[in-house]
N, C-alpha and C positions, 0 to 999 in steps of 0.2 A: 716736375714741369719740363726739365731738360730732356728726360727720356721721351716724354710725350711730343716735344718739339722735334726731336730726332726721328721719331716714328713717323710723324706727319711729313717730314722732309723726304724720308725714304719712300713713303707711299706716293708722294707727288712725283718723285723721280721715276718710280715704277710706272705710274699712270702715263707720264709724259712719254716714256719709252714705248709703252704699249700702244699709244695713239700715233706713234711715228711709223706709219705703214709705208710700204714701198712707194705707192703712188703719191702720197702726201710728200714724201721726201723728194721725189723727182720734181714735183711742182716747186718746192722751195729752192731746189738746186737750179731750176730753170729760170729763177728770178721773177716769179710773179704769176699772173693769171692771164697771160696773153694766149691767143689761139695756138701759137707754136708750142708754148709750155704745156697746155692741155693735151695737145696731140702727142707730145713726147711722153707725158705721164700715162696716157691711155695706151701707147705702144708698149711701154714697159709693163703695164698691167696685163696686156695680152700675152707677152712673153712669160710673165709670171704664171698666168693661167695655164698656158701650155706646159710649163714646168710642173705645176701641181698635178696635172693629168698624167704626165709621164711618170712622175714620182709615185703616184698612186698605182699605176700599172706595174712599175718595177717592184713595188712592195708586195704585189700579189702574183708576181711572175711564176713562182713555183706552183701556184694553185690554179693558174689560168691556162686553158688550152691554147696551144699555138703561140705562147708568149716567148718561149725559149728556143734556141737553135737557129739554124739558117733557113732562108727561103728557097735556096737553090739557084738564086739569081746572082749575077756579078754586076757590081756598080761601075760607074765611069772611072773609078780609081783602080779597077781590076781586082777588087776585094769581094769576098763573099758577103752577101747582104744578110745581116741578122734580122730576125723577125722584129726585134725591138727597134732597130734602125728604121725599118720601114714604117712601123707604127708611129714612132716619134716624128718622122718627117711628115706624115699625114696630119698629125695633130697640129703642127705649126701651120700647115696650109689651111686647115679648117679654122684655126684661130684668127687668121688674117683675111680670109675671104669675106667680102662685104663689110669689112671694118672701116673702109675709107681712109686707112692710115698708111698703107704701103702700096706702091705700084707693082713691085715685084719682089720675089723671094728667090734667093740662090742658096743652094745647099750642096754639100759634098756628095749627097745621095742622088742628085739630079744632074743629068748631063747638061741641061740648059736652064736658064732662069725660069721661074714660074711666074707668068705675067697675070695680073688681075686687071684687065682693061677698065672695068667699071670703077676701079679705085684710082687709076692713073691721073685723071683730071684734077683730083683733089688730094690724093695721097702725097704727103711731103717726103716720105722716106723709102729707102730700099733696105731690106733686111737680109743679111747673110748669116748662115748658121751651120753648125755641126750638131745635128739633132741628138746623137748619142756619141760622145767621145769616150773611147775605151770600151767599146761594146763587147770586146773579147772577154771582159770581166763579168759580164752579166750572168752567164751560165754557172759561175761559181760564186755568185752573190757578193762580189767585191764592188768598191765604189766606182761610179761612172759619173759623167757630167754632160752638160749642154753648153756650147760656146756660141755667142752671138755678137754680131757687129752691125751697127746702124750707120747708114750714110744718107745724105740728102739725095732725094730723087732728082735726077737730071735726065730729061728725055722721057717720052711716053711710050715708046714701042721697042720692039726687039732690035731694030736696026741701030739703036742708039745705046746699047748696053754698055759700051766702053766708056761712056761719059761718066757713069758713077760706079762702075764695077772695076774696070781695069785702071785703077789709080792707086796711089800710095796710101799707106795707113794714115797719113795726116788728114785724109779726107773723111775719116770716121768722125762722127759726132757723138758716138757713144759705143760702149762695148761692155761685155761682162760674161759671166758664166753662172750656171746653176750646178751645184754639187749635190749628188744624191748619195749620201753616206749615212752615218748614224743619225744625223739630222739633215734636212734639206736646206741648203743655203743658197742665197741669191747675192752675188757680188757684182757691182757695176760701177761705172764711171761715165760721166758726161763732160769730162774735162775739168771737174772741180773736186778732185780727190777721189779716193776709192772707198766704197762703203759696203758693208756686209749686212745682210738681213737673214734671219732664221725663220723658217716656217713654223708657226704655232698651229698645230693641227686642231686644237680646240676652237680657234678663231677662224681658221682657214685663211690666215693672213701672214705675209712676210713682215716681220717686225724688226726694226733696226736693232742690231746687236753690236756692231763695231763701226765707228765712224772715222773718217780720215786715216785709213790704214797707211802706215809707213813701213816699208820693207826694211829690215835690218841691213846695215851696210855690209855685214859679213855673217855667214851662217856655217854650220858644221856639216850640212847635208849637201851631197852631190847626187844628182839623179840622172842616170844614164844606163842604157842597156849594154852592159859589159859583155854580153854574149856576142856582140858585133866587133869586139876589140880588134881582130885581125883584118877587118874591113876598113879601118880608119887610116888616115894619114899619120905620119910619124909624130907630128906635133901633138895630136890628140892622144896618142898612145903614151907619149912622154908625160902629159898631164896626169893621166891615170896612174902611171908608175909613181909620180910625185906624191899624189894624195895617199897612195898605198903606204908610203914611207912616213907620212906625217901622223902624229897622234891627234885625236879629236875629230877626225872626219868619219861620217857615217854614210854609207851608200843606201839610198832609198829610191826604188823604182817600182811603181805600182802597175804600170801598163795602161794607166789612164792619165793623160796629160793634165786634166783639170785637177785631179787629186794631188798630183805632185806640185803643180803651181800653187795650189791653195796652201799647202804646207810651207812652201818657200815664201809666199807672200807674208805669212804671219811669223815664221821662224827664221827666215833667211836661208841662203844657200844658192845653188845653181842647178838648172835643168839644162841638159845638153842632148840634142838629137842632131849629130853631125852628118855631113855627106859621107858616102862610103863608096866602095868599088861598085856595088850593085846599084846604088842610088846616089849618084854624085850630087844631086840637088836636095838630098834628104827625102823624107817621106811625109813631113807635115805640110798641110795645105796653107798657103799664105793667107788667103782671104778668109778662111773659116777658122783657122787655129792660130797661126803665128802672129798675124797683124792685130787681131782683137786682144790677145793676151799681152802683146807688146804694149798696146795702148794702156791697158790696165797697170802693168808693172811699172812703166815709166811714170804714170800718174802717181804711183806710190813711191817714187824715188829710185826705182831700179833701172836696169839696162836690158836691152834685147838686141841681138845682132845675129847676122848669118855667119859671122866669123870674119867677114871682110866689109860688111855694110850694115848700117843701122836698119833693123827690120822695118821701121816706120818709113824709111826712104825707098824701099823696094817697090818698083812698079811692075805688076805682073803682066806677062805677055799673053796669058790665057786665063780663063776662069778658074781652072783647077791647078794652077801653078803651085809647085812645091818649093820648099826652101829649107836649108839647114837652120837650126835654132839653138842659140845660147842665150839663156834668159835667167834673170834673178838678181841677187844682191850685187851692187856695183863692184865691190872689191873682188867678189868671186868670179864675175864675168871677166873682169880685167885680168885675173890670174889665168883663166883659161886662154884668153887671147895672147897672153905673154908666151905661151908655148907654141903658137901657130902664126908668128909674125912673118915667117918666110915660107914660101911655097915649096912643097916637097912632092916627090912622086908617091902615088898611092902604093902601099906595100903589097907584095904578093902574099896571099894567104898561106900561113904556115907557122 
């Protein structure tokens, strides 16, 4: 009898988990069945659909003509456009056209926001996104991701873009990422904790796999591109020298921000992309990368800073503003900051 009862409980738990889909979870997190809750649930569902299509295309990239390599174009960031970047950007546009959910989309692949006039009178939200983060990994079949940020729509036309785009990260009403790795995972927050979903290919649904994620206060991983060592200020170089001398630290840098943040979110540690001689403001885009990931990590109990200011407090001066980023477990972020409390001259390379 006991074994039968335990089996029934296990089956009920499994069924309950399998029925906790992403859209259902967003509805419950939104606090009911109001029009606003339904819209947010539908919006997350459209992001998930775009993610499924991108994930499918990535899984077949080696077999699909014109899926790998570059297009020959240069984007607004001054970077070569990968074919998958372009494809993923188009997928997001198609996912939200005629959806009635968003007035505009802004992406690091587009010079200006993409307006959907027919949605503006009724669309409650603006969506900012990095369609493929870490696209340099695609041709070698390594993990990549998608990052997204949701803001309330303010203003209906191009002349008013600053109202809901050029504001601090506190204006976000939700953020998250999709990780395309050994499994496809969707991680999001709407201000009520951080929750992870795993795509079940047999169902075609993102199913709840981890709820209320809490980042460890300390982790053994530090993630930074040490190839830029001589480009950093002396405080950052001293931090690296310090961890090199300590036992128990592991360097992990994948070249895909989403993959590194995902590891740190679950296992602890710190991700660092500092300013440098060549890029004093860093290379990461505030609106598409730093702010949405800061929203997530702080919701999970972590910290995110430029080194001198909380990322969530930074107000961008332009759509494609860049910022340094130190993000992760609170103790590890504080340790990095302890090496850079005083301003020093950037060193000469040598």
